[in-house]
N, C-alpha and C positions, 0 to 999 in steps of 0.2 A: 075652730075648735083645737085646742091645745092640751094634749095628753102626757107631757113630759113627765109629771109628777105622779102619774098612776102606776101603782105596784101590783095592783091585783093581776091574778092569772088572765091570759089572753087580753092583756090591755088593751092591744093595737085592733082587736077584731073589729070593733064599730068603724074605725077608720078604713079598714080593707074592705069592709062591706060597702061603704059610700065609695069608694074608689072604684069598685067594680060595677057598681050602678052607673057612675059616670062613664066608664070606659065602654060599656054596653050601648049607651047613647051615641058614641062618638063614631061618626062615619069617616070611612077611609082609614085603612089599617096598614097599607104599604102592601108588599108582595114578598112572598117566600123565596128563599134563595134558589131560584131555578137553575143556576149552574151547577148545582149539585142535585142530579136528578133524583135521589131517595128524598130530598127535602120538597122537592116542587110540589108534590101534592098535598102538603099541609095546608089546613084551612087558616087564613090569616084573621080569622075573627076568634079563633080559640084565645082563652085567656085564664091565666091562673096566677096566684100571688100568694106568698108564704113568707110569714116571719118566724125566725128561730131566735128565742132569748137565751141568754148565757146559761141558763140551767138545763137547756135541752127542751124547753116547752116550745113546741112549733104548732101553728095553726095557719089557715089560710081560707081563701076564697077561690070560687071559679074552679078551674081544672088543675088544682095545686098538687093534686097526686097522679096526675098524668104524666108519664115519662116521655121525655123528648130528647132529641140530639143535642148535647151540650155542646158541641164544636169548641170554640175558642175560649169558652168559659173555663175549661179545665186547665189553659195556661197559667191560671193564678196557683193552682195547687201544684203543678209541676214546677212552678219558679219556688214556691215555698220549700218543696221537698228537695231542690238542688241547693237553694241558699242555705238550708240547715247543714248541709253536708260540707260546702266549700267555703262558705262565708263570702267575704270580700273580693276573693279571688275571680268569682263569677264576673264581676264587673268589669274585669279587664277584657272580657268577651263580648260583652253586649253592653249598650249604653242604657240612660234612664231618661232620655229626651224624647218629647213628641216628635213624630216623624213629619207630619203635616202631608203626608202621601198616602194613598190608599194602603191597606195592609198587605197585600202582596205586591208591591211595588218593588223592581228591583233598582230603582233610580239612584238612590243613595250609597248602595253598598260599594259601587265602584269608586267614587270619590272619597269614600270613607273606608276603603282598604278592607272590606269584608266584614266589618264590625257593625252589626245592626243598631239602629236607633234606641230600641227598647225591647223588653222581653214578649210584648205583647202583639206586635206585627209579626206576620208568618216567619219572616228571617230570623228574629229574635226568638221566637217560640222553638224554631229548628235548634238553635244553637243550645237553649235550655234543655232541651229534650236530649240531644245530642250528649250533654255533659252529665245529665242524670242517668242516660245508658251507660256511658263509660264507669260510673260508680256503683251501679246496681246490677248492670247485665240485663235488666229488663225494666225500662222506664215505664212503659205503659202498664205493666203489671204492678209497680211499685204505686203508680196513681191509684189504679183500680182497688187495691187493698187499703189504700188512704181513704178513699171516698166511701167505701163499705163500712170502715171503722167510724169514721166521724158522723155517717148519716146514721148508722145502725141498720142499715139496709144490706144484708149479704147477699141479695138477689141482683143487685147493680152490676151491669155486664157491658161489654162492647156490642155495637151493633153491626154485624159482620156486613149486612147490606150497605150501610153507608159508607163503612171502611172500604169496600170493594168500589164503591161508587167514586170516593174520593182518590182512590189509587187509578182508577181509569182516568180521571179527570185532574191529575196532579202534576201536570207538565211544568206548570209555574213554580210549584214549591220544589221539584226537582232542579229547576234552574237555579233557584236561590240557594238551595244546599250545595250544588256543584260549584256555583260561584264562590261561596265561602269556603269551601273545601280548598279550592284554588289558592286561597290567602292563608291556608293552615289554620282556619277557625272551625273545622269540624275534625273530630277525631275518628268516628266510625264510618264504614263504608256507607255510602249514601243510600242504597237500596235498603240496608238495616234501619238506617234512620228513618227513612220516609214510612216505612211498615210501622216503627213505633208512634210516628207522630200522627199517622192516620187512625190507628187504634185509639190513640188517645183522644182525638177528637171526635170519635165515634161513641163513646160512651153515652148511654142512655139514663137518664135521672129526672127525677120530677122536682117542682119547686120546693116541696118539704126537703128531699134529699138534699140539695145544694144550699139552701138556708142553713140546715144543720152542719153540712160540711164546712160553711165558711165562718161559722161562729169562732173558730180558734184565733180569726184575725180580730174579731171584736173582744175577745179574751186577750188581746196582747200577745198570741203566740202560744197559747195553752191549749191543748187538745182536750177531746171530750172526756177522756180518761184522767184528766188533771196532770199529765206530763207534759213537758215543755217541748214544742217542736222548734219555735224560733225564739231568740232574745226579744225583748219588748222593743230593742232598737230595730231588729230585721222586720219585725212585724209593721212597725212604722214605715219601714222602707217599702215594703210590698204594698201596704195602702196608699203610700204616696204616690207609687208608680201607676197603680190603678187609677187613681184620681186624675193623673195628667196624662195617661196612655192608654187607659183601659177601654174606651170607646171608640178606637180607630182614630180617625181624623176628625171627629166631631167631639173629643174630649174636652175643649173650652166649653163648648155649647152645654154639654153635659154638667160640667161643674157649676156653670152658671145657672142652669135650671134645677138640678138636684142637689149638689153640695154635698155628696158622699162619694168615698171610693167605690168605683165600679168597674165591672167587666162584663163585657158583652159577647154574644156569640152568634154567629149567621143562622143557627137553629132557632132563634127568637128569645133566647133566655138572656137575663142580667142578673148577675149577683151584685149586692152593696153591703156596705158594713157602716155601722153606726157604732164606732169604738166605745167599748164599755158598756153596750146597752143591748146590741141585737144584730142580726144578719137577714138580710133579705133575698129573696129570689124573686122575680117576675118572669113570666113566659108569655109570649105572642108571637107567631112566627112571621107576621107581616113586617118586613123591613122597609127603613128608607133608603135612600141611595147611598148613604155610607155603610150600610150594612147593620144598623141598629135597630130593635124593635120599635115601632111606631107607638104602639100601645104601652109597651114596656116603659120606655122613656117618660111618657104621660103619667104613668102609674106612679112612678118612683118621684116624679116632680110633685104631683098631688100628696103623696106620703110625707114629703118633708114639708110641705106648705102646711099642711093640716096639723102635723105633730110638733112643727118648730125643731125638728131634730135635724142637725146638719154639722159639719165639722166647721163651720163658719159661724 
């Protein structure tokens, strides 16, 4: 079934319904992120999926209105907010290459002199948050305001339980931040940076919220109110880094199976972009060994297969 030429409202809904039926019959959904106690109790069989079109029409299936812990999905928005402010100077402090290592690895930082491989591994996200903090004085607050505006949901907020859980179990992130600070690649005091970072990761939002918030990348950098956040070239850059680095050390497999820019989080969410057409968010908290939602990747694989939409 190919629906690329369909222009009626909710054009993708039959595809989403078919995907939800297939996912429901799929055994084995992975395991929640039990190393973050606040996420360990999530039901791995939960599933929601939403599509937001360029005009703000949003629809979905399953638990697409159920808020969940966004975790690393928010790194996309923090990157866009900082890139809009400082432009190419950002890339002097963080790279654009896949890491090939786990998202919380310290291995590459030493021999690459404190410059993280990309903005979506933890070290790179810490650098981006640090730079946004320097420019705004409240990186997490800036992120939350953006998500509320783009989603149209003023009730979006931080999950204090998740933020506290991350703080209590955040030794690896603290080590990454201190190590980069020793190379002069962190501006703010590490405790301040970590507080901002953990709050950023604790935002709760639904598939509907995140699909809507991501459509600025499908609109080549234009926000919901018609103003431009990123240049067309910068939006291309963010999408490109999502494609090559957005799903930890499984980015190659994700590109092979899905064929869209995407960003996952260990809360089970994945956002994806069809440039010029729509944005997608899928959620299911059961993860594979690389930290990506098992059902989420499968659902996006089916979406691009059934619709014929990809960047390739």
